[in-house]
C-alpha positions, -999 to +999 in steps of 0.1 A: -074-758-413-063-726-427-048-697-411-062-665-423-043-630-419-066-597-418-044-568-429-053-536-436-035-516-470-032-483-483-039-475-521-002-472-529+002-504-511-025-518-533-010-510-566+026-523-555+008-557-542-010-560-577+026-557-595+042-575-577+023-611-574+038-635-605+023-631-637+021-670-640+025-703-616+008-733-605-029-736-618-043-733-578-020-703-576-031-686-595-066-691-589-053-676-555-041-648-571-068-642-589-092-636-558-064-615-543-062-592-572-100-590-569-099-579-536-071-554-542-092-537-570-110-504-567-147-502-568-167-474-583-168-454-555-133-455-548-123-446-582-147-413-580-134-406-549-099-410-556-099-397-590-070-418-602-053-400-630-024-413-654+014-396-657+027-386-687+063-379-698+086-362-722+119-354-728+110-319-733+085-315-698+096-346-677+069-363-658+039-342-655+002-348-648-021-333-677-056-345-694-043-346-728-011-365-736+008-338-756+039-321-743+034-283-732+075-279-738+080-294-771+046-301-787+052-335-790+026-368-781+037-375-745+047-414-735+027-429-706+050-430-676+034-462-664+028-442-630-009-429-616-014-402-593-047-397-568-064-374-549-050-382-511-079-374-492-067-391-460-055-428-454-078-449-478-072-478-460-090-510-474-085-546-452-077-579-469-075-618-459-053-636-469-049-678-464-018-694-454-009-698-490-015-670-503+007-649-479+036-672-486+034-661-523+034-625-510+062-631-488+080-650-517+074-623-539+086-595-516+116-617-508+124-619-543+127-583-547+153-585-516+174-610-529+176-594-565+186-559-538+157-543-558+136-531-524+126-493-522+112-472-498+080-476-509+080-514-499+091-512-466+054-512-452+046-545-470+077-559-455+064-550-423+028-564-430+038-597-447+071-606-441+082-592-406+102-560-411+124-563-379+162-558-388+191-562-364+217-535-364 
């Protein structure tokens, strides 16, 4: 029997999870990850409510939020910073349900970050939810 875990994740955690999952793997794992990614994705209603916007960057202006990717400082085309912002109307939570194998895949991805010493503050809540974040002093 498969054990399932229900977890609520924030908008930011959803983006982090989408970025952490492996891009390749065993056939069955990839099928599970596809379903998990669909569960993490955003509905049309969420897109409308959150008003996602890309952040652009340029050497003259740094990272800015604008609708047209042209630098207000040097008038050159700006580059996609790879970051997104949204309107934070409270902490929008979404419940996701993971079976044993999906939990293992998420834990492995997070533990790999830790092994490579690439954990950042934004990852801590995911460790608490999926790995168990208790640390002995």
